[in-house]
PyMOL Python script that loads the backbone (N, CA, C, O; Angstrom):
from pymol import cmd

cmd.read_pdbstr("""\
ATOM      1  N   MET A   1    -136.569-238.672  92.171  1.00  0.00           N
ATOM      2  CA  MET A   1    -135.580-237.896  92.883  1.00  0.00           C
ATOM      3  C   MET A   1    -135.995-236.426  92.833  1.00  0.00           C
ATOM      4  O   MET A   1    -136.472-235.936  91.809  1.00  0.00           O
ATOM      5  N   GLU A   2    -135.807-235.741  93.945  1.00  0.00           N
ATOM      6  CA  GLU A   2    -136.155-234.323  94.024  1.00  0.00           C
ATOM      7  C   GLU A   2    -134.936-233.527  94.483  1.00  0.00           C
ATOM      8  O   GLU A   2    -134.287-233.879  95.469  1.00  0.00           O
ATOM      9  N   LYS A   3    -134.632-232.447  93.753  1.00  0.00           N
ATOM     10  CA  LYS A   3    -133.509-231.582  94.105  1.00  0.00           C
ATOM     11  C   LYS A   3    -133.974-230.141  94.084  1.00  0.00           C
ATOM     12  O   LYS A   3    -134.809-229.758  93.264  1.00  0.00           O
ATOM     13  N   THR A   4    -133.429-229.344  94.989  1.00  0.00           N
ATOM     14  CA  THR A   4    -133.746-227.923  95.052  1.00  0.00           C
ATOM     15  C   THR A   4    -132.478-227.125  94.791  1.00  0.00           C
ATOM     16  O   THR A   4    -131.420-227.416  95.349  1.00  0.00           O
ATOM     17  N   TYR A   5    -132.597-226.117  93.937  1.00  0.00           N
ATOM     18  CA  TYR A   5    -131.474-225.263  93.563  1.00  0.00           C
ATOM     19  C   TYR A   5    -131.833-223.811  93.807  1.00  0.00           C
ATOM     20  O   TYR A   5    -132.989-223.412  93.669  1.00  0.00           O
ATOM     21  N   ALA A   6    -130.826-223.021  94.171  1.00  0.00           N
ATOM     22  CA  ALA A   6    -130.989-221.570  94.203  1.00  0.00           C
ATOM     23  C   ALA A   6    -131.005-221.102  92.742  1.00  0.00           C
ATOM     24  O   ALA A   6    -130.328-221.678  91.890  1.00  0.00           O
ATOM     25  N   ILE A   7    -131.777-220.065  92.469  1.00  0.00           N
ATOM     26  CA  ILE A   7    -131.821-219.525  91.117  1.00  0.00           C
ATOM     27  C   ILE A   7    -131.889-218.007  91.209  1.00  0.00           C
ATOM     28  O   ILE A   7    -132.733-217.458  91.917  1.00  0.00           O
ATOM     29  N   SER A   8    -131.008-217.342  90.500  1.00  0.00           N
ATOM     30  CA  SER A   8    -130.986-215.880  90.548  1.00  0.00           C
ATOM     31  C   SER A   8    -131.647-215.305  89.300  1.00  0.00           C
ATOM     32  O   SER A   8    -131.746-215.969  88.268  1.00  0.00           O
ATOM     33  N   GLY A   9    -132.093-214.063  89.416  1.00  0.00           N
ATOM     34  CA  GLY A   9    -132.698-213.373  88.281  1.00  0.00           C
ATOM     35  C   GLY A   9    -134.209-213.370  88.290  1.00  0.00           C
ATOM     36  O   GLY A   9    -134.830-212.756  87.422  1.00  0.00           O
ATOM     37  N   LEU A  10    -134.817-214.046  89.255  1.00  0.00           N
ATOM     38  CA  LEU A  10    -136.276-214.087  89.339  1.00  0.00           C
ATOM     39  C   LEU A  10    -136.796-212.785  89.933  1.00  0.00           C
ATOM     40  O   LEU A  10    -136.372-212.374  91.014  1.00  0.00           O
ATOM     41  N   LYS A  11    -137.724-212.133  89.216  1.00  0.00           N
ATOM     42  CA  LYS A  11    -138.260-210.868  89.697  1.00  0.00           C
ATOM     43  C   LYS A  11    -139.775-210.864  89.819  1.00  0.00           C
ATOM     44  O   LYS A  11    -140.333-210.076  90.581  1.00  0.00           O
ATOM     45  N   CYS A  12    -140.451-211.744  89.069  1.00  0.00           N
ATOM     46  CA  CYS A  12    -141.918-211.712  89.059  1.00  0.00           C
ATOM     47  C   CYS A  12    -142.462-213.100  88.717  1.00  0.00           C
ATOM     48  O   CYS A  12    -141.700-214.031  88.456  1.00  0.00           O
ATOM     49  N   GLN A  13    -143.782-213.222  88.724  1.00  0.00           N
ATOM     50  CA  GLN A  13    -144.407-214.505  88.402  1.00  0.00           C
ATOM     51  C   GLN A  13    -144.124-214.900  86.952  1.00  0.00           C
ATOM     52  O   GLN A  13    -144.024-216.087  86.643  1.00  0.00           O
ATOM     53  N   GLY A  14    -143.997-213.925  86.075  1.00  0.00           N
ATOM     54  CA  GLY A  14    -143.655-214.224  84.684  1.00  0.00           C
ATOM     55  C   GLY A  14    -142.300-214.899  84.576  1.00  0.00           C
ATOM     56  O   GLY A  14    -142.115-215.808  83.768  1.00  0.00           O
ATOM     57  N   CYS A  15    -141.345-214.451  85.396  1.00  0.00           N
ATOM     58  CA  CYS A  15    -140.018-215.084  85.440  1.00  0.00           C
ATOM     59  C   CYS A  15    -140.139-216.531  85.909  1.00  0.00           C
ATOM     60  O   CYS A  15    -139.544-217.438  85.327  1.00  0.00           O
ATOM     61  N   ALA A  16    -140.915-216.731  86.963  1.00  0.00           N
ATOM     62  CA  ALA A  16    -141.111-218.082  87.497  1.00  0.00           C
ATOM     63  C   ALA A  16    -141.753-218.979  86.452  1.00  0.00           C
ATOM     64  O   ALA A  16    -141.367-220.138  86.302  1.00  0.00           O
ATOM     65  N   ASP A  17    -142.735-218.446  85.724  1.00  0.00           N
ATOM     66  CA  ASP A  17    -143.399-219.223  84.671  1.00  0.00           C
ATOM     67  C   ASP A  17    -142.419-219.580  83.554  1.00  0.00           C
ATOM     68  O   ASP A  17    -142.456-220.688  83.017  1.00  0.00           O
ATOM     69  N   ASN A  18    -141.546-218.636  83.211  1.00  0.00           N
ATOM     70  CA  ASN A  18    -140.561-218.870  82.153  1.00  0.00           C
ATOM     71  C   ASN A  18    -139.606-219.988  82.549  1.00  0.00           C
ATOM     72  O   ASN A  18    -139.328-220.878  81.746  1.00  0.00           O
ATOM     73  N   VAL A  19    -139.104-219.949  83.776  1.00  0.00           N
ATOM     74  CA  VAL A  19    -138.197-220.992  84.267  1.00  0.00           C
ATOM     75  C   VAL A  19    -138.914-222.342  84.300  1.00  0.00           C
ATOM     76  O   VAL A  19    -138.348-223.361  83.904  1.00  0.00           O
ATOM     77  N   THR A  20    -140.148-222.343  84.767  1.00  0.00           N
ATOM     78  CA  THR A  20    -140.934-223.582  84.814  1.00  0.00           C
ATOM     79  C   THR A  20    -141.086-224.170  83.420  1.00  0.00           C
ATOM     80  O   THR A  20    -140.928-225.376  83.233  1.00  0.00           O
ATOM     81  N   GLU A  21    -141.387-223.335  82.450  1.00  0.00           N
ATOM     82  CA  GLU A  21    -141.554-223.792  81.068  1.00  0.00           C
ATOM     83  C   GLU A  21    -140.251-224.356  80.507  1.00  0.00           C
ATOM     84  O   GLU A  21    -140.249-225.408  79.868  1.00  0.00           O
ATOM     85  N   ARG A  22    -139.149-223.658  80.745  1.00  0.00           N
ATOM     86  CA  ARG A  22    -137.844-224.121  80.233  1.00  0.00           C
ATOM     87  C   ARG A  22    -137.469-225.478  80.813  1.00  0.00           C
ATOM     88  O   ARG A  22    -137.037-226.369  80.082  1.00  0.00           O
ATOM     89  N   PHE A  23    -137.632-225.641  82.132  1.00  0.00           N
ATOM     90  CA  PHE A  23    -137.248-226.897  82.771  1.00  0.00           C
ATOM     91  C   PHE A  23    -138.235-228.023  82.459  1.00  0.00           C
ATOM     92  O   PHE A  23    -137.828-229.175  82.314  1.00  0.00           O
ATOM     93  N   SER A  24    -139.498-227.708  82.357  1.00  0.00           N
ATOM     94  CA  SER A  24    -140.513-228.734  82.082  1.00  0.00           C
ATOM     95  C   SER A  24    -140.326-229.367  80.706  1.00  0.00           C
ATOM     96  O   SER A  24    -140.750-230.499  80.475  1.00  0.00           O
ATOM     97  N   ALA A  25    -139.694-228.637  79.802  1.00  0.00           N
ATOM     98  CA  ALA A  25    -139.472-229.149  78.446  1.00  0.00           C
ATOM     99  C   ALA A  25    -138.337-230.171  78.383  1.00  0.00           C
ATOM    100  O   ALA A  25    -138.170-230.848  77.369  1.00  0.00           O
ATOM    101  N   LEU A  26    -137.567-230.284  79.445  1.00  0.00           N
ATOM    102  CA  LEU A  26    -136.424-231.199  79.453  1.00  0.00           C
ATOM    103  C   LEU A  26    -136.850-232.642  79.701  1.00  0.00           C
ATOM    104  O   LEU A  26    -137.811-232.918  80.419  1.00  0.00           O
ATOM    105  N   LYS A  27    -136.102-233.551  79.080  1.00  0.00           N
ATOM    106  CA  LYS A  27    -136.292-234.969  79.360  1.00  0.00           C
ATOM    107  C   LYS A  27    -135.888-235.219  80.809  1.00  0.00           C
ATOM    108  O   LYS A  27    -135.032-234.520  81.353  1.00  0.00           O
ATOM    109  N   LYS A  28    -136.488-236.184  81.408  1.00  0.00           N
ATOM    110  CA  LYS A  28    -136.209-236.610  82.783  1.00  0.00           C
ATOM    111  C   LYS A  28    -136.718-235.633  83.838  1.00  0.00           C
ATOM    112  O   LYS A  28    -136.432-235.812  85.022  1.00  0.00           O
ATOM    113  N   VAL A  29    -137.474-234.595  83.434  1.00  0.00           N
ATOM    114  CA  VAL A  29    -138.083-233.688  84.412  1.00  0.00           C
ATOM    115  C   VAL A  29    -139.554-234.050  84.530  1.00  0.00           C
ATOM    116  O   VAL A  29    -140.291-234.026  83.544  1.00  0.00           O
ATOM    117  N   GLU A  30    -139.975-234.383  85.737  1.00  0.00           N
ATOM    118  CA  GLU A  30    -141.362-234.770  85.976  1.00  0.00           C
ATOM    119  C   GLU A  30    -142.195-233.605  86.497  1.00  0.00           C
ATOM    120  O   GLU A  30    -143.373-233.478  86.162  1.00  0.00           O
ATOM    121  N   ASN A  31    -141.574-232.747  87.329  1.00  0.00           N
ATOM    122  CA  ASN A  31    -142.302-231.622  87.915  1.00  0.00           C
ATOM    123  C   ASN A  31    -141.321-230.512  88.264  1.00  0.00           C
ATOM    124  O   ASN A  31    -140.169-230.769  88.616  1.00  0.00           O
ATOM    125  N   VAL A  32    -141.796-229.267  88.161  1.00  0.00           N
ATOM    126  CA  VAL A  32    -140.984-228.095  88.508  1.00  0.00           C
ATOM    127  C   VAL A  32    -141.810-227.203  89.414  1.00  0.00           C
ATOM    128  O   VAL A  32    -142.961-226.893  89.108  1.00  0.00           O
ATOM    129  N   THR A  33    -141.223-226.790  90.532  1.00  0.00           N
ATOM    130  CA  THR A  33    -141.876-225.847  91.441  1.00  0.00           C
ATOM    131  C   THR A  33    -140.905-224.708  91.713  1.00  0.00           C
ATOM    132  O   THR A  33    -139.769-224.941  92.126  1.00  0.00           O
ATOM    133  N   VAL A  34    -141.352-223.472  91.480  1.00  0.00           N
ATOM    134  CA  VAL A  34    -140.513-222.303  91.718  1.00  0.00           C
ATOM    135  C   VAL A  34    -141.043-221.553  92.938  1.00  0.00           C
ATOM    136  O   VAL A  34    -142.228-221.227  93.016  1.00  0.00           O
ATOM    137  N   ASP A  35    -140.150-221.288  93.884  1.00  0.00           N
ATOM    138  CA  ASP A  35    -140.467-220.465  95.051  1.00  0.00           C
ATOM    139  C   ASP A  35    -139.886-219.084  94.777  1.00  0.00           C
ATOM    140  O   ASP A  35    -138.694-218.846  94.976  1.00  0.00           O
ATOM    141  N   LEU A  36    -140.737-218.187  94.324  1.00  0.00           N
ATOM    142  CA  LEU A  36    -140.318-216.852  93.911  1.00  0.00           C
ATOM    143  C   LEU A  36    -139.731-216.054  95.073  1.00  0.00           C
ATOM    144  O   LEU A  36    -138.730-215.360  94.899  1.00  0.00           O
ATOM    145  N   GLU A  37    -140.334-216.143  96.241  1.00  0.00           N
ATOM    146  CA  GLU A  37    -139.876-215.369  97.403  1.00  0.00           C
ATOM    147  C   GLU A  37    -138.473-215.762  97.854  1.00  0.00           C
ATOM    148  O   GLU A  37    -137.680-214.908  98.252  1.00  0.00           O
ATOM    149  N   GLN A  38    -138.173-217.052  97.791  1.00  0.00           N
ATOM    150  CA  GLN A  38    -136.872-217.524  98.265  1.00  0.00           C
ATOM    151  C   GLN A  38    -135.884-217.775  97.128  1.00  0.00           C
ATOM    152  O   GLN A  38    -134.748-218.184  97.369  1.00  0.00           O
ATOM    153  N   SER A  39    -136.317-217.529  95.885  1.00  0.00           N
ATOM    154  CA  SER A  39    -135.477-217.755  94.699  1.00  0.00           C
ATOM    155  C   SER A  39    -134.931-219.174  94.662  1.00  0.00           C
ATOM    156  O   SER A  39    -133.728-219.396  94.524  1.00  0.00           O
ATOM    157  N   LEU A  40    -135.860-220.139  94.790  1.00  0.00           N
ATOM    158  CA  LEU A  40    -135.512-221.553  94.740  1.00  0.00           C
ATOM    159  C   LEU A  40    -136.352-222.250  93.681  1.00  0.00           C
ATOM    160  O   LEU A  40    -137.501-221.879  93.441  1.00  0.00           O
ATOM    161  N   VAL A  41    -135.776-223.251  93.057  1.00  0.00           N
ATOM    162  CA  VAL A  41    -136.524-224.094  92.126  1.00  0.00           C
ATOM    163  C   VAL A  41    -136.323-225.540  92.569  1.00  0.00           C
ATOM    164  O   VAL A  41    -135.200-225.976  92.824  1.00  0.00           O
ATOM    165  N   THR A  42    -137.430-226.276  92.655  1.00  0.00           N
ATOM    166  CA  THR A  42    -137.379-227.686  93.021  1.00  0.00           C
ATOM    167  C   THR A  42    -137.767-228.501  91.804  1.00  0.00           C
ATOM    168  O   THR A  42    -138.823-228.291  91.208  1.00  0.00           O
ATOM    169  N   ILE A  43    -136.906-229.425  91.445  1.00  0.00           N
ATOM    170  CA  ILE A  43    -137.082-230.271  90.266  1.00  0.00           C
ATOM    171  C   ILE A  43    -137.306-231.700  90.727  1.00  0.00           C
ATOM    172  O   ILE A  43    -136.520-232.239  91.507  1.00  0.00           O
ATOM    173  N   THR A  44    -138.372-232.310  90.247  1.00  0.00           N
ATOM    174  CA  THR A  44    -138.614-233.729  90.479  1.00  0.00           C
ATOM    175  C   THR A  44    -138.276-234.453  89.185  1.00  0.00           C
ATOM    176  O   THR A  44    -138.761-234.085  88.114  1.00  0.00           O
ATOM    177  N   GLY A  45    -137.452-235.474  89.285  1.00  0.00           N
ATOM    178  CA  GLY A  45    -136.995-236.215  88.120  1.00  0.00           C
ATOM    179  C   GLY A  45    -135.495-236.435  88.255  1.00  0.00           C
ATOM    180  O   GLY A  45    -134.950-236.405  89.358  1.00  0.00           O
ATOM    181  N   ASN A  46    -134.837-236.654  87.128  1.00  0.00           N
ATOM    182  CA  ASN A  46    -133.400-236.919  87.185  1.00  0.00           C
ATOM    183  C   ASN A  46    -132.638-236.249  86.046  1.00  0.00           C
ATOM    184  O   ASN A  46    -131.853-236.911  85.367  1.00  0.00           O
ATOM    185  N   PRO A  47    -132.851-234.948  85.818  1.00  0.00           N
ATOM    186  CA  PRO A  47    -132.069-234.281  84.782  1.00  0.00           C
ATOM    187  C   PRO A  47    -130.664-233.962  85.307  1.00  0.00           C
ATOM    188  O   PRO A  47    -130.464-233.838  86.515  1.00  0.00           O
ATOM    189  N   SER A  48    -129.714-233.832  84.413  1.00  0.00           N
ATOM    190  CA  SER A  48    -128.372-233.442  84.847  1.00  0.00           C
ATOM    191  C   SER A  48    -128.354-231.941  85.128  1.00  0.00           C
ATOM    192  O   SER A  48    -129.132-231.177  84.556  1.00  0.00           O
ATOM    193  N   LYS A  49    -127.463-231.540  86.010  1.00  0.00           N
ATOM    194  CA  LYS A  49    -127.340-230.108  86.302  1.00  0.00           C
ATOM    195  C   LYS A  49    -126.917-229.369  85.039  1.00  0.00           C
ATOM    196  O   LYS A  49    -127.330-228.230  84.820  1.00  0.00           O
ATOM    197  N   TRP A  50    -126.103-230.003  84.212  1.00  0.00           N
ATOM    198  CA  TRP A  50    -125.667-229.410  82.951  1.00  0.00           C
ATOM    199  C   TRP A  50    -126.871-229.091  82.071  1.00  0.00           C
ATOM    200  O   TRP A  50    -126.930-228.010  81.486  1.00  0.00           O
ATOM    201  N   SER A  51    -127.835-230.011  81.963  1.00  0.00           N
ATOM    202  CA  SER A  51    -129.004-229.767  81.111  1.00  0.00           C
ATOM    203  C   SER A  51    -129.870-228.644  81.671  1.00  0.00           C
ATOM    204  O   SER A  51    -130.481-227.895  80.910  1.00  0.00           O
ATOM    205  N   LEU A  52    -129.926-228.523  82.991  1.00  0.00           N
ATOM    206  CA  LEU A  52    -130.673-227.427  83.609  1.00  0.00           C
ATOM    207  C   LEU A  52    -130.021-226.089  83.289  1.00  0.00           C
ATOM    208  O   LEU A  52    -130.700-225.127  82.930  1.00  0.00           O
ATOM    209  N   LYS A  53    -128.698-226.037  83.423  1.00  0.00           N
ATOM    210  CA  LYS A  53    -127.982-224.798  83.108  1.00  0.00           C
ATOM    211  C   LYS A  53    -128.131-224.448  81.631  1.00  0.00           C
ATOM    212  O   LYS A  53    -128.298-223.281  81.277  1.00  0.00           O
ATOM    213  N   ARG A  54    -128.070-225.451  80.782  1.00  0.00           N
ATOM    214  CA  ARG A  54    -128.216-225.223  79.338  1.00  0.00           C
ATOM    215  C   ARG A  54    -129.615-224.693  79.013  1.00  0.00           C
ATOM    216  O   ARG A  54    -129.763-223.870  78.109  1.00  0.00           O
ATOM    217  N   ALA A  55    -130.629-225.145  79.724  1.00  0.00           N
ATOM    218  CA  ALA A  55    -132.000-224.691  79.496  1.00  0.00           C
ATOM    219  C   ALA A  55    -132.156-223.203  79.806  1.00  0.00           C
ATOM    220  O   ALA A  55    -133.052-222.543  79.279  1.00  0.00           O
ATOM    221  N   LEU A  56    -131.277-222.681  80.666  1.00  0.00           N
ATOM    222  CA  LEU A  56    -131.347-221.263  81.037  1.00  0.00           C
ATOM    223  C   LEU A  56    -130.441-220.378  80.185  1.00  0.00           C
ATOM    224  O   LEU A  56    -130.433-219.157  80.342  1.00  0.00           O
ATOM    225  N   LYS A  57    -129.679-220.998  79.281  1.00  0.00           N
ATOM    226  CA  LYS A  57    -128.748-220.237  78.445  1.00  0.00           C
ATOM    227  C   LYS A  57    -129.507-219.162  77.663  1.00  0.00           C
ATOM    228  O   LYS A  57    -130.567-219.424  77.094  1.00  0.00           O
ATOM    229  N   GLY A  58    -128.952-217.961  77.645  1.00  0.00           N
ATOM    230  CA  GLY A  58    -129.574-216.861  76.927  1.00  0.00           C
ATOM    231  C   GLY A  58    -130.671-216.159  77.709  1.00  0.00           C
ATOM    232  O   GLY A  58    -131.308-215.236  77.201  1.00  0.00           O
ATOM    233  N   SER A  59    -130.892-216.593  78.941  1.00  0.00           N
ATOM    234  CA  SER A  59    -131.912-215.977  79.793  1.00  0.00           C
ATOM    235  C   SER A  59    -131.210-215.195  80.913  1.00  0.00           C
ATOM    236  O   SER A  59    -130.003-215.347  81.104  1.00  0.00           O
ATOM    237  N   PRO A  60    -131.938-214.378  81.640  1.00  0.00           N
ATOM    238  CA  PRO A  60    -131.320-213.651  82.757  1.00  0.00           C
ATOM    239  C   PRO A  60    -131.230-214.487  84.043  1.00  0.00           C
ATOM    240  O   PRO A  60    -130.844-213.965  85.088  1.00  0.00           O
ATOM    241  N   TYR A  61    -131.579-215.765  83.976  1.00  0.00           N
ATOM    242  CA  TYR A  61    -131.622-216.616  85.170  1.00  0.00           C
ATOM    243  C   TYR A  61    -130.354-217.457  85.255  1.00  0.00           C
ATOM    244  O   TYR A  61    -129.841-217.937  84.245  1.00  0.00           O
ATOM    245  N   LYS A  62    -129.865-217.625  86.464  1.00  0.00           N
ATOM    246  CA  LYS A  62    -128.653-218.426  86.701  1.00  0.00           C
ATOM    247  C   LYS A  62    -128.945-219.444  87.799  1.00  0.00           C
ATOM    248  O   LYS A  62    -129.493-219.111  88.851  1.00  0.00           O
ATOM    249  N   LEU A  63    -128.571-220.678  87.532  1.00  0.00           N
ATOM    250  CA  LEU A  63    -128.769-221.754  88.490  1.00  0.00           C
ATOM    251  C   LEU A  63    -127.616-221.794  89.472  1.00  0.00           C
ATOM    252  O   LEU A  63    -126.453-221.764  89.070  1.00  0.00           O
ATOM    253  N   GLY A  64    -127.930-221.860  90.757  1.00  0.00           N
ATOM    254  CA  GLY A  64    -126.911-221.940  91.797  1.00  0.00           C
ATOM    255  C   GLY A  64    -126.723-223.362  92.244  1.00  0.00           C
ATOM    256  O   GLY A  64    -126.951-224.305  91.487  1.00  0.00           O
ATOM    257  N   SER A  65    -126.307-223.509  93.481  1.00  0.00           N
ATOM    258  CA  SER A  65    -126.015-224.842  94.008  1.00  0.00           C
ATOM    259  C   SER A  65    -127.250-225.456  94.650  1.00  0.00           C
ATOM    260  O   SER A  65    -128.251-224.787  94.906  1.00  0.00           O
ATOM    261  N   GLU A  66    -127.137-226.756  94.899  1.00  0.00           N
ATOM    262  CA  GLU A  66    -128.214-227.501  95.560  1.00  0.00           C
ATOM    263  C   GLU A  66    -128.340-227.055  96.995  1.00  0.00           C
ATOM    264  O   GLU A  66    -129.191-227.561  97.727  1.00  0.00           O
TER     265      GLU A  66
END
""", "prot")
cmd.dss("prot")
cmd.show_as("cartoon", "prot")
cmd.util.cbc("prot")
cmd.orient("prot")
């Protein structure tokens, strides 16, 4: 399953790498692709939205809607 979410707080490639690392560490995540220009993240796998939001806790990034 593949889902795309808006994500705020992305400013540079380092931000994109940080988000990729946080999401890739989650169970049920197979692949993460961040579109820095459009502030979108595409997740392949089946993680819950709650686990994605929790992975960003304490960071400047916020997950939006699908």
